[in-house]
N, C-alpha and C positions, 0 to 999 in steps of 0.2 A: 649791856649785851644780853640778848635773849638766850634762853636755855638751849635752844637748838644749836646756836653758834658755839656756845661753851662746850657742849657735848662733842661737836666736830673738832674743836681744838684739843680736847682731852683724849679722844679716841686715838689709839695707836701711839701715844706718847711713851717714851722710855723714861722710867723714873727710877731713882736709886734711894735707898734708905741709908741712915747713918752707919749701919753695920756693914755696908758695902754690897748688899744684895740689890740686884737689878730686876726690874719687872717691866713688862709691856702691858699697857692698859687695853683690855679687850672689850669692855662695855662700861657705860656710864649711865647712872640713873640720878636725876635731880628731883628731889621729893617736893619742892616748893617752887614758886615763881621767883623767889628772891634768894639769891645765892648767899647773901650776908646773913640771913636769918634761918636759912633752910639747911638741909643736909644733902650731901653729895656722896653717893655710893659708887664705887668702881670695882670691877672685877679685873684682876691682873694675873698675868702668867709669869712665873718665876723663870728667868733666863740665865741666872748664874751670879757669881760674885764679881764685883767691879774689876778686880785685878786678875781675873782668870781669862784664858783664851776662849773659853766657852762663850763668854759674853760677847766678845768681838765677832765670833762666828754667828751668834744669834742675831745681833744687831745688823750684821751684814746681810743675813738672810731676810730680815724684816725690811731693810731698805730695798732689796731686790723686788720684794713683793709689792712695795709701794710704786715702783717704776712700771710694773706690769699693769 
């Protein structure tokens, strides 16, 4: 898969960490042509803890933006 397709797949993803924090990926930068040997940098926006109602609201808002 080329870098452009990978960036498109990663952009806007909602990811969580082991401590329960959730983030939305806002930008992706791939430093090399090969994902296995290169580095991938992403900028994310914190949206809340996994078990908080704040996350549900932010995820819902994000999904509404995708539909527009």
